[in-house]
C-alpha positions as CSV (number, residue, x, y, z in Angstrom):
1,M,-15.1,-175.8,-78.8
2,P,-12.8,-176.5,-81.8
3,G,-12.5,-173.6,-84.2
4,V,-13.7,-171.0,-81.8
5,S,-11.2,-168.2,-81.2
6,L,-10.4,-166.7,-77.8
7,A,-12.2,-163.5,-78.7
8,E,-15.3,-165.4,-79.8
9,R,-15.2,-167.6,-76.7
10,T,-15.0,-164.4,-74.5
11,R,-18.0,-162.9,-76.2
12,L,-20.0,-166.1,-75.9
13,S,-19.0,-166.4,-72.2
14,W,-20.2,-162.9,-71.5
15,L,-23.5,-163.6,-73.4
16,L,-24.0,-166.8,-71.4
17,A,-23.4,-165.0,-68.1
18,R,-26.0,-162.4,-69.0
19,R,-28.4,-165.1,-69.9
20,G,-27.8,-166.9,-66.6
21,L,-28.4,-163.7,-64.7
22,R,-31.7,-163.2,-66.5
23,T,-32.8,-166.7,-65.7
24,L,-31.9,-166.3,-62.0
25,S,-33.6,-162.9,-61.8
26,N,-36.8,-164.3,-63.3
27,R,-36.8,-167.1,-60.8
28,I,-36.3,-164.8,-57.9
29,N,-39.1,-162.5,-59.1
30,A,-41.4,-165.5,-59.4
31,H,-40.7,-166.7,-55.8
32,P,-43.7,-166.7,-53.5
33,L,-41.8,-164.5,-51.0
34,M,-41.6,-161.8,-53.7
35,R,-45.4,-161.7,-54.4
36,W,-46.1,-159.3,-51.5
37,R,-45.1,-156.5,-53.8
38,D,-47.9,-157.4,-56.2
39,Y,-50.6,-156.1,-53.9
40,A,-49.5,-152.4,-53.6
41,G,-51.5,-150.0,-55.6
42,K,-54.2,-152.5,-56.9
43,T,-55.9,-151.8,-60.2
44,D,-59.7,-151.7,-59.8
45,R,-60.7,-151.2,-63.4
46,L,-59.7,-151.0,-67.0
47,V,-59.9,-147.6,-68.6
48,I,-59.6,-148.5,-72.3
49,A,-59.3,-151.7,-74.4
50,P,-56.7,-151.2,-77.2
51,Q,-57.7,-152.3,-80.7
52,D,-56.4,-155.7,-82.0
53,L,-55.4,-155.3,-85.7
54,R,-54.8,-159.1,-86.2
55,T,-57.3,-160.9,-88.4
56,A,-59.8,-163.0,-86.6
57,D,-61.7,-166.1,-87.9
58,A,-65.0,-166.7,-86.3
59,T,-65.2,-170.3,-87.5
60,R,-62.3,-171.2,-85.2
61,A,-64.4,-170.3,-82.2
62,S,-66.5,-173.5,-82.5
63,E,-63.3,-175.6,-82.6
64,I,-62.0,-173.9,-79.4
65,Y,-65.4,-174.4,-77.7
66,A,-65.2,-178.1,-78.7
67,G,-61.7,-178.4,-77.1
68,R,-59.8,-178.6,-80.3
69,F,-56.8,-176.3,-80.2
70,A,-54.9,-176.0,-83.5
71,F,-51.7,-173.9,-83.4
72,A,-48.4,-173.9,-85.2
73,G,-49.4,-176.9,-87.4
74,K,-50.3,-179.1,-84.5
75,V,-53.7,-180.1,-83.1
76,V,-54.5,-181.0,-79.5
77,I,-58.0,-182.4,-78.6
78,C,-58.6,-181.9,-74.9
79,D,-61.5,-184.3,-74.3
80,G,-62.9,-182.4,-71.5
81,R,-59.6,-181.4,-69.9
82,S,-58.1,-178.0,-69.7
83,P,-55.7,-177.2,-72.6
84,F,-53.3,-175.9,-69.9
85,E,-53.1,-179.4,-68.4
86,M,-52.2,-181.0,-71.8
87,T,-48.7,-181.9,-72.8
88,P,-47.8,-179.5,-75.6
89,P,-46.8,-181.3,-78.9
90,T,-44.2,-178.5,-79.6
91,E,-43.0,-175.4,-77.9
92,D,-44.4,-173.3,-80.8
93,W,-47.9,-174.7,-80.0
94,A,-47.4,-174.0,-76.3
95,E,-46.3,-170.4,-77.0
96,A,-49.4,-169.8,-79.1
97,L,-51.7,-171.2,-76.5
98,L,-50.2,-169.3,-73.6
99,G,-50.0,-166.0,-75.6
100,F,-53.9,-166.1,-75.8
101,G,-53.9,-164.5,-79.3
102,W,-56.6,-166.9,-80.2
103,L,-59.1,-165.0,-78.0
104,R,-59.7,-162.7,-81.0
105,H,-61.4,-165.6,-82.8
106,L,-63.8,-166.0,-79.9
107,R,-64.5,-162.3,-80.0
108,A,-65.2,-162.5,-83.8
109,A,-68.0,-165.0,-83.1
110,E,-69.4,-162.7,-80.4
111,S,-72.1,-164.7,-78.6
112,G,-72.9,-165.5,-75.0
113,I,-71.3,-168.9,-75.4
114,T,-68.0,-167.6,-76.7
115,R,-67.8,-165.0,-74.0
116,A,-68.4,-167.6,-71.3
117,N,-65.9,-169.9,-73.0
118,A,-63.3,-167.1,-73.0
119,R,-63.9,-166.4,-69.3
120,A,-63.6,-170.1,-68.4
121,L,-60.3,-170.5,-70.3
122,V,-58.8,-167.4,-68.7
123,D,-60.0,-168.5,-65.3
124,E,-58.4,-172.0,-65.8
125,W,-55.1,-170.4,-66.7
126,I,-55.2,-168.2,-63.6
127,A,-55.9,-171.2,-61.4
128,L,-53.3,-173.6,-63.1
129,Q,-50.5,-171.3,-64.1
130,G,-51.3,-167.9,-62.7
131,A,-48.8,-168.3,-59.9
132,W,-45.9,-169.4,-62.1
133,H,-45.0,-171.5,-65.1
134,P,-41.6,-171.5,-66.8
135,L,-42.9,-171.0,-70.3
136,A,-46.1,-169.0,-69.6
137,W,-44.1,-166.4,-67.6
138,R,-41.2,-166.2,-70.0
139,P,-41.1,-162.5,-70.9
140,D,-41.9,-162.8,-74.7
141,V,-44.9,-165.1,-74.0
142,L,-46.0,-162.9,-71.1
143,S,-45.9,-159.8,-73.3
144,R,-48.1,-161.4,-75.9
145,R,-50.6,-162.5,-73.2
146,I,-50.8,-159.0,-71.6
147,V,-51.6,-157.5,-75.0
148,S,-54.1,-160.2,-75.8
149,W,-56.0,-159.8,-72.5
150,L,-56.1,-156.1,-72.7
151,C,-57.3,-156.0,-76.3
152,Q,-59.9,-158.7,-75.7
153,A,-61.1,-157.4,-72.3
154,P,-64.5,-156.5,-73.7
155,L,-65.0,-160.1,-74.7
156,I,-63.6,-161.5,-71.4
157,L,-65.4,-159.1,-69.0
158,H,-68.8,-158.7,-70.6
159,D,-71.4,-160.0,-68.2
160,A,-68.6,-161.2,-65.8
161,D,-69.4,-161.4,-62.1
162,I,-67.5,-159.2,-59.7
163,Q,-65.4,-162.1,-58.3
164,F,-64.1,-163.0,-61.8
165,Y,-63.6,-159.3,-62.6
166,R,-61.4,-158.8,-59.6
167,R,-59.5,-162.1,-60.1
168,F,-58.8,-161.1,-63.7
169,L,-57.5,-157.7,-62.7
170,R,-55.3,-159.1,-59.9
171,S,-53.7,-161.5,-62.4
172,L,-53.3,-158.9,-65.0
173,T,-51.7,-156.5,-62.5
174,R,-49.3,-159.1,-61.3
175,Q,-48.3,-160.1,-64.8
176,A,-47.6,-156.4,-65.7
177,R,-45.6,-155.9,-62.5
178,F,-43.6,-159.1,-63.1
179,L,-42.8,-157.9,-66.6
180,R,-41.7,-154.6,-65.3
181,R,-39.3,-156.2,-62.8
182,S,-37.9,-158.7,-65.4
183,Y,-37.9,-156.3,-68.3
184,A,-34.1,-155.8,-68.2
185,D,-33.7,-159.5,-68.2
186,T,-35.7,-159.9,-71.4
187,R,-33.8,-161.2,-74.4
188,E,-32.5,-158.3,-76.5
189,G,-34.0,-157.4,-79.8
190,L,-37.6,-157.9,-80.8
191,P,-38.6,-159.7,-77.6
192,R,-37.5,-156.7,-75.5
193,L,-39.2,-154.2,-77.8
194,Q,-42.4,-156.2,-77.6
195,A,-42.1,-156.2,-73.8
196,A,-41.8,-152.4,-73.8
197,I,-44.9,-152.2,-76.0
198,A,-46.9,-154.5,-73.7
199,L,-46.0,-152.5,-70.7
200,T,-47.1,-149.3,-72.4
201,Y,-50.4,-151.0,-73.3
202,A,-50.8,-151.9,-69.6
203,V,-50.0,-148.4,-68.3
204,L,-52.5,-146.8,-70.6
205,S,-55.2,-149.3,-70.2
206,M,-55.3,-150.0,-66.4
207,A,-56.4,-147.5,-63.8
208,G,-53.8,-146.6,-61.3
209,Q,-50.9,-147.4,-63.6
210,I,-50.4,-144.0,-65.2
211,K,-47.7,-143.2,-62.6
212,H,-45.4,-145.6,-64.5
213,L,-46.0,-143.9,-67.9
214,R,-42.8,-141.8,-67.9
215,S,-40.4,-144.6,-67.1
216,I,-42.2,-147.1,-69.4
217,T,-42.3,-144.7,-72.2
218,R,-38.6,-144.0,-71.8
219,K,-38.0,-147.8,-72.2
220,L,-40.1,-147.9,-75.3
221,I,-38.3,-144.9,-76.9
222,D,-34.9,-146.4,-76.0
223,E,-35.7,-149.7,-77.7
224,L,-37.2,-148.0,-80.8
225,E,-34.2,-145.8,-81.1
226,S,-31.8,-148.7,-80.8
227,Q,-33.7,-151.2,-82.9
228,I,-35.3,-149.2,-85.7
229,L,-32.5,-148.1,-88.0
230,P,-32.4,-144.7,-89.7
231,D,-33.8,-146.1,-92.9
232,G,-36.6,-147.9,-91.1
233,G,-35.3,-151.4,-91.1
234,H,-35.0,-153.6,-88.0
235,V,-31.6,-154.3,-86.4
236,S,-32.2,-158.1,-86.8
237,R,-32.4,-157.5,-90.6
238,N,-35.5,-159.7,-90.8
239,P,-38.1,-157.9,-92.9
240,G,-40.9,-159.7,-91.0
241,A,-39.9,-158.0,-87.8
242,L,-41.4,-154.8,-89.2
243,I,-44.8,-156.4,-89.5
244,E,-44.7,-157.8,-85.9
245,I,-43.7,-154.4,-84.5
246,L,-46.2,-152.2,-86.5
247,I,-49.2,-154.5,-85.8
248,D,-48.8,-153.6,-82.1
249,L,-47.4,-150.1,-82.4
250,L,-50.2,-148.6,-84.5
251,P,-52.9,-149.4,-81.9
252,L,-50.6,-148.1,-79.2
253,K,-50.5,-144.8,-81.0
254,Q,-54.3,-144.8,-80.9
255,A,-54.3,-145.7,-77.2
256,F,-52.3,-142.6,-76.3
257,S,-54.9,-140.5,-78.1
258,A,-57.7,-142.4,-76.3
259,R,-56.2,-141.3,-73.0
260,N,-55.9,-137.7,-74.3
261,L,-52.2,-138.0,-74.3
262,P,-50.0,-137.0,-77.3
263,P,-48.1,-140.0,-78.7
264,P,-44.3,-139.6,-78.0
265,P,-42.7,-138.1,-81.1
266,P,-40.0,-140.9,-81.3
267,V,-42.9,-143.4,-81.6
268,L,-44.5,-141.5,-84.5
269,N,-41.0,-141.1,-86.1
270,A,-40.3,-144.8,-85.9
271,I,-43.7,-145.6,-87.5
272,E,-43.0,-143.1,-90.3
273,R,-39.6,-144.7,-91.0
274,M,-40.9,-148.3,-91.0
275,M,-43.8,-147.7,-93.3
276,P,-41.7,-147.1,-96.5
277,M,-39.5,-150.2,-95.6
278,L,-42.6,-152.3,-95.9
279,R,-42.9,-151.3,-99.5
280,F,-39.1,-151.7,-99.9
281,F,-39.2,-155.5,-99.3
282,R,-42.3,-156.2,-101.4
283,H,-42.3,-157.9,-104.7
284,G,-44.9,-157.2,-107.4
285,D,-47.1,-160.0,-106.0
286,G,-47.1,-158.4,-102.6
287,N,-44.9,-160.9,-100.9
288,F,-41.7,-159.9,-99.0
289,A,-38.3,-160.9,-100.1
290,L,-36.9,-163.9,-98.1
291,F,-34.0,-162.5,-96.1
292,N,-32.8,-163.3,-92.5
293,G,-35.7,-165.5,-91.3
294,M,-38.6,-164.2,-93.3
295,G,-41.2,-166.8,-94.0
296,P,-44.6,-166.6,-95.8
297,T,-45.8,-163.0,-95.9
298,P,-48.9,-162.5,-93.7
299,A,-50.9,-160.7,-96.4
300,D,-53.8,-159.9,-94.1
301,L,-51.6,-158.2,-91.6
302,L,-49.6,-156.4,-94.2
303,A,-52.7,-155.0,-95.9
304,T,-54.0,-153.8,-92.6
305,I,-50.8,-152.0,-91.7
306,L,-50.5,-150.4,-95.2
307,A,-54.0,-149.0,-94.8
308,Y,-52.6,-146.8,-92.1
309,D,-49.9,-145.4,-94.4
310,D,-51.2,-142.0,-95.4
311,A,-48.0,-140.9,-97.2
312,R,-47.8,-144.0,-99.5
313,G,-44.3,-142.8,-100.5
314,A,-42.1,-144.6,-102.9
315,P,-39.8,-147.1,-101.3
316,L,-36.1,-146.4,-100.8
317,A,-33.7,-147.7,-103.3
318,N,-30.6,-147.7,-101.1
319,A,-31.2,-148.9,-97.6
320,T,-27.6,-148.7,-96.5
321,H,-28.3,-148.8,-92.7
322,S,-30.3,-152.0,-93.0
323,G,-27.9,-153.4,-95.6
324,F,-30.2,-153.9,-98.6
325,Q,-30.5,-152.6,-102.2
326,R,-33.6,-152.3,-104.4
327,A,-33.5,-151.7,-108.1
328,A,-36.5,-151.6,-110.4
329,A,-37.0,-150.9,-114.1
330,K,-40.3,-151.3,-115.9
331,G,-41.6,-154.2,-113.8
332,L,-38.3,-155.9,-113.3
333,L,-37.3,-155.8,-109.6
334,L,-34.1,-156.7,-107.9
335,L,-33.7,-156.9,-104.1
336,M,-30.2,-157.7,-102.8
337,D,-28.6,-158.3,-99.4
338,T,-25.6,-156.1,-99.0
339,G,-25.2,-156.1,-95.3
340,T,-23.2,-157.8,-92.5
341,P,-24.8,-160.1,-89.9
342,P,-26.4,-158.4,-86.9
343,P,-24.4,-158.4,-83.6
344,L,-23.8,-161.7,-81.9
345,R,-26.5,-161.1,-79.2
346,L,-29.1,-160.5,-81.9
347,S,-28.1,-163.1,-84.4
348,Q,-29.8,-166.3,-83.2
349,E,-32.0,-166.3,-86.4
350,A,-29.7,-164.4,-88.8
351,H,-28.9,-166.0,-92.2
352,A,-25.6,-166.4,-94.0
353,G,-27.0,-164.8,-97.2
354,T,-24.7,-161.8,-97.9
355,L,-24.8,-160.8,-101.6
356,S,-27.9,-163.0,-102.2
357,F,-30.6,-161.5,-104.3
358,E,-34.2,-162.0,-105.4
359,L,-35.7,-161.1,-108.8
360,S,-39.2,-160.7,-110.0
361,K,-41.0,-159.5,-113.1
362,D,-44.3,-157.7,-112.5
363,V,-46.3,-160.1,-110.2
364,H,-44.1,-163.1,-110.9
365,R,-41.2,-164.0,-108.7
366,V,-38.3,-165.6,-110.6
367,V,-35.2,-165.9,-108.4
368,V,-35.7,-166.4,-104.6
369,N,-34.1,-167.5,-101.4
370,C,-35.5,-170.6,-99.7
371,G,-36.9,-168.6,-96.7
372,L,-38.5,-170.3,-93.7
373,P,-41.8,-172.2,-93.3
374,A,-44.7,-170.9,-91.2
375,I,-44.7,-174.1,-89.1
376,N,-42.0,-176.5,-88.0
377,R,-39.5,-173.7,-88.3
378,E,-37.0,-175.2,-86.0
379,S,-36.6,-178.4,-88.0
380,W,-35.7,-176.3,-91.1
381,R,-34.0,-173.3,-89.5
382,Q,-30.4,-174.3,-89.8
383,V,-30.9,-175.6,-93.4
384,A,-32.5,-172.3,-94.3
385,R,-29.8,-170.2,-92.6
386,A,-27.0,-171.7,-94.7
387,T,-25.5,-169.8,-97.6
388,A,-26.5,-172.7,-99.9
389,A,-30.2,-171.8,-99.3
390,H,-29.7,-168.4,-100.8
391,S,-29.2,-167.2,-104.3
392,T,-25.5,-166.3,-104.0
393,V,-22.1,-168.0,-103.9
394,T,-20.9,-170.8,-101.6
395,F,-17.2,-171.3,-101.4
396,G,-15.5,-174.5,-100.2
397,D,-19.0,-175.9,-99.7
398,V,-19.5,-173.9,-96.4
399,S,-21.5,-170.9,-95.4
400,S,-20.1,-167.4,-95.4
401,C,-21.0,-167.2,-91.7
402,R,-20.0,-169.5,-88.9
403,F,-22.8,-170.6,-86.5
404,L,-22.4,-171.8,-82.9
405,N,-23.7,-175.4,-83.4
406,T,-21.6,-177.3,-80.9
407,G,-20.3,-177.0,-77.4
408,P,-21.9,-176.1,-74.0
409,F,-23.1,-172.7,-75.1
410,R,-25.7,-173.9,-77.6
411,R,-28.4,-175.1,-75.1
412,L,-28.7,-171.7,-73.5
413,L,-27.6,-169.3,-76.3
414,G,-29.2,-171.0,-79.3
415,I,-27.2,-170.9,-82.5
416,P,-25.9,-167.3,-83.0
417,V,-23.6,-166.2,-85.7
418,I,-20.1,-166.1,-84.2
419,N,-18.2,-165.0,-87.3
420,G,-19.1,-163.8,-90.7
421,P,-18.6,-161.0,-93.2
422,G,-17.1,-158.1,-91.3
423,A,-17.0,-155.7,-94.2
424,V,-19.2,-155.3,-97.2
425,E,-18.0,-152.7,-99.7
426,L,-20.8,-151.3,-101.9
427,T,-21.2,-148.8,-104.7
428,R,-24.3,-148.0,-106.7
429,D,-24.2,-146.2,-110.1
430,V,-26.1,-145.5,-113.2
431,H,-24.4,-146.5,-116.4
432,D,-26.1,-145.8,-119.8
433,D,-29.4,-145.6,-117.9
434,A,-28.8,-149.1,-116.4
435,I,-28.5,-149.5,-112.6
436,V,-25.2,-151.0,-111.5
437,I,-24.7,-152.4,-108.0
438,R,-21.2,-153.6,-107.0
439,A,-20.6,-155.3,-103.7
440,S,-18.0,-157.5,-102.0
441,H,-17.7,-159.4,-98.7
442,D,-14.9,-161.0,-96.8
443,G,-16.8,-163.9,-95.2
444,Y,-14.5,-166.4,-96.9
445,A,-11.3,-164.4,-96.4
446,R,-10.2,-166.0,-93.1
447,R,-10.8,-169.6,-94.1
448,F,-10.0,-169.6,-97.8
449,G,-8.2,-166.3,-98.5
450,V,-10.8,-165.2,-101.0
451,V,-13.1,-162.2,-101.3
452,H,-16.4,-162.6,-103.1
453,Q,-17.3,-159.7,-105.4
454,R,-20.6,-159.4,-107.2
455,A,-21.6,-156.9,-109.8
456,I,-25.2,-156.6,-111.1
457,M,-26.5,-154.5,-113.9
458,L,-30.3,-154.0,-114.4
459,A,-31.2,-152.8,-117.8
460,A,-33.4,-149.7,-118.1
461,A,-35.8,-151.5,-120.4
462,G,-36.6,-154.0,-117.7
463,T,-35.7,-156.9,-120.0
464,R,-32.3,-158.0,-118.8
465,L,-30.2,-158.5,-115.6
466,D,-26.5,-159.1,-116.0
467,G,-24.3,-160.3,-113.2
468,E,-20.7,-161.1,-112.6
469,D,-19.2,-163.0,-109.6
470,V,-15.5,-162.5,-109.1
471,F,-13.1,-164.3,-106.7
472,L,-10.3,-162.0,-105.5
473,P,-7.4,-162.9,-103.3
474,A,-7.9,-161.5,-99.8
475,A,-4.2,-160.7,-99.6
476,G,-1.4,-160.7,-102.2
477,K,-1.9,-161.3,-105.9
478,A,-3.1,-164.9,-105.9
479,L,-5.2,-167.3,-103.8
480,P,-3.2,-169.0,-101.0
481,P,-1.6,-172.2,-102.3
482,G,-3.3,-175.4,-101.1
483,A,-6.5,-173.7,-100.0
484,K,-9.8,-175.0,-101.3
485,D,-11.0,-173.0,-104.2
486,D,-14.2,-174.8,-105.3
487,F,-17.3,-172.6,-105.6
488,A,-21.0,-173.0,-106.4
489,I,-23.1,-170.1,-107.7
490,R,-26.8,-170.8,-106.9
491,F,-30.0,-169.3,-108.3
492,H,-33.1,-170.7,-106.5
493,L,-36.1,-170.5,-108.7
494,H,-39.7,-169.8,-107.5
495,P,-41.9,-173.0,-107.8
496,S,-44.0,-171.3,-110.4
497,V,-41.1,-171.0,-112.8
498,K,-40.6,-174.0,-115.2
499,A,-36.9,-174.5,-116.1
500,N,-35.3,-176.6,-118.9
501,R,-31.6,-176.8,-119.5
502,L,-30.5,-176.0,-123.0
503,T,-28.6,-178.6,-124.9
504,D,-25.4,-176.6,-125.1
505,G,-25.2,-176.8,-121.3
506,H,-24.6,-173.1,-121.0
507,G,-28.1,-171.9,-120.5
508,V,-31.6,-172.5,-119.1
509,M,-35.0,-171.6,-120.6
510,L,-37.4,-170.3,-118.0
511,M,-41.2,-170.0,-118.4
512,L,-43.0,-167.9,-115.9
513,A,-46.6,-168.5,-114.8
514,N,-47.9,-166.1,-117.4
515,R,-46.0,-168.1,-120.1
516,E,-43.5,-165.3,-120.6
517,V,-40.2,-166.8,-121.6
518,W,-36.8,-165.8,-120.1
519,T,-33.4,-167.3,-120.5
520,F,-30.5,-167.7,-118.2
521,D,-27.1,-167.7,-119.8
522,A,-23.8,-168.6,-118.2
523,H,-22.0,-167.7,-121.4
524,E,-18.6,-169.5,-121.1
525,D,-19.5,-171.7,-118.1
526,M,-21.6,-174.8,-117.8
527,V,-24.8,-174.8,-115.7
528,E,-26.7,-177.5,-113.9
529,L,-30.3,-177.8,-112.9
530,E,-30.7,-179.4,-109.4
531,E,-33.5,-179.9,-106.9
532,S,-34.3,-177.2,-104.3
533,V,-37.0,-176.5,-101.8
534,F,-39.1,-173.3,-101.4
535,L,-39.8,-173.2,-97.7
536,A,-41.9,-170.0,-97.5
537,G,-44.9,-171.2,-99.4
538,P,-48.3,-170.5,-97.8
539,E,-49.1,-174.2,-97.9
540,G,-45.7,-175.2,-96.6
541,P,-42.4,-176.3,-98.2
542,R,-42.6,-177.0,-102.0
543,R,-40.2,-178.6,-104.4
544,T,-38.5,-176.3,-106.8
545,T,-35.4,-176.0,-109.0
546,Q,-32.1,-174.2,-108.7
547,I,-29.6,-173.2,-111.3
548,V,-26.0,-174.0,-110.2
549,I,-22.7,-173.0,-111.8
550,Y,-19.7,-175.0,-110.4
551,G,-16.1,-174.2,-110.7
552,N,-12.7,-173.6,-109.2
553,A,-11.6,-170.0,-108.4
554,R,-8.0,-170.5,-109.6
555,S,-9.0,-171.6,-113.1
556,I,-12.3,-169.6,-113.3
557,P,-11.8,-166.4,-111.2
558,R,-14.7,-164.6,-113.0
559,V,-18.2,-165.8,-113.9
560,H,-20.6,-163.8,-116.0
561,W,-24.3,-164.7,-116.2
562,T,-27.5,-163.1,-117.6
563,F,-31.2,-163.3,-117.1
564,S,-33.1,-161.9,-120.1
565,T,-36.5,-162.0,-121.6
566,L,-36.9,-163.4,-125.1
567,S,-39.2,-162.6,-128.0
568,A,-40.4,-165.4,-130.2
569,T,-37.6,-164.6,-132.7
570,Q,-35.0,-164.4,-130.1
571,A,-36.1,-167.7,-128.5
572,A,-35.8,-169.5,-131.9
573,A,-32.3,-168.0,-132.4
574,R,-31.3,-169.1,-128.9
575,R,-32.4,-172.6,-129.6
576,A,-30.4,-172.6,-132.9
577,R,-27.3,-171.5,-131.1
578,A,-27.8,-174.1,-128.5
579,E,-28.2,-176.9,-131.0
580,A,-25.3,-175.9,-133.3
581,P,-22.0,-177.8,-133.1
582,D,-19.3,-175.9,-131.3
583,A,-17.4,-175.0,-134.4
584,A,-20.5,-173.7,-136.2
585,R,-22.0,-171.9,-133.1
586,P,-22.5,-168.2,-133.8
587,P,-20.9,-165.9,-131.3
588,D,-23.1,-164.6,-128.5
589,T,-23.1,-160.9,-129.4
590,D,-25.6,-160.0,-126.7
591,E,-23.1,-160.3,-123.9
592,P,-22.3,-156.8,-122.6
593,E,-19.3,-155.8,-120.8
594,L,-20.1,-155.0,-117.1
595,P,-18.7,-151.6,-116.1
596,L,-16.5,-152.8,-113.3
């Protein structure tokens, strides 16, 4: 693999070996000779059915009854065949089908027909894939199915005959035992935490399983303590992971109480830490900032989770453990990525967005990152992970992180980050009532000998954001001779923002959806307006615009830029300055000196 160092190759080889051991272990556990262990200590009944907090749509029940299965943007019409016999159009579609989360739609319709339909589909899966299937028995899919079956047990088992009841419990018991045996082989990060949650659901819900409570609870606590950071963020640095965890963890807390057991204090502590971080990442319109794999915000799930937040405390400003900053002043909100990539084994979906930021005014987003779409994520994933898809600086037309995108490792390991910013220096101050954030990263130091430093000042009046990007030599007093030094500073605009480049070439007029006018000034540098794509729209990818400042670090080592709101008088003066000849152009007296 060209360009991969010996240390990186060693780490990848170790990760590959662990992945191979996981695959081998799962195949051994699935072998028919191993199934004899599944019959010891049979479960004869369910004790409780945990609550499912996910939103259900009763209208989808009729589609499922008609054999029309629409998941992940794809539709399969079965024409009388079992959906488990159909060739999946995508892996995402198959994961959704085999996770059985769609049972909640049948339960929402609540009729004899939907109950019979649910039993028939569960029975078909047991007959066709209940022994083994490479995707259906993958730990992350298995975890989702165990939770779905337990939560929707009242739907599945109501009016069921004794033969189906026993068949269902035997299958559920076998799945839980398989997940227990393969738990250590589950991919690290969110999938392993979800496996621990699913196993805890099973122990609390199924008779005869309480003997496993101590060991399973220990696994759950270990994962929460290693994955939920002290400030409440997730170790993957994806804001959306918090929603996925809490939507299952909150009913689990109730399940302990339903069994007259106190929820473990570390579980309650993790929930209490995560809740404020949900508010940390929210813009005024309720949507999450688009960092590290975040796509469209599931507003229904988020509203449900926040309804359980009794404290409703103010969000943090300085999430140093997660690597993010939040600054707000009178409706103007800045969210900034000031962290390093997660560890290699957890970085398959991490983005190269260090020092990128998002900006919103009240309920209107202004500057964004591109994010990821809700469907067809894999076709966009590598584009969205690149630094150019974030509102920050690209240097030498490459990303600040290096991804494993070639060689024999990719098929088994995905595309993790193998190298990126190793150190982010950060300070946060208040200067004349303005919030000043200074940060720098060394993601370009090895390849280009440059350190990117960004300083941002948010005015106390909430009417102005000043920024400065500086390119410092990583060693010595100057950039290495001969190294590429071209940069691009990008500001991706939300699709609702209308942008027009000013005639002087140094600024852009921005109109928000409420017709409030803002201006972007690059002061001494020229700006361009180029096409961009906003991937995280609820209806899918949308065209939008990005502001770009191009330059060369040797000739332009420092770039100052400003977003500011304009009154009618200021807008007229700004246009006059833009239209005046260079010699007659009045000086820009509004440009403050950043306190660097």
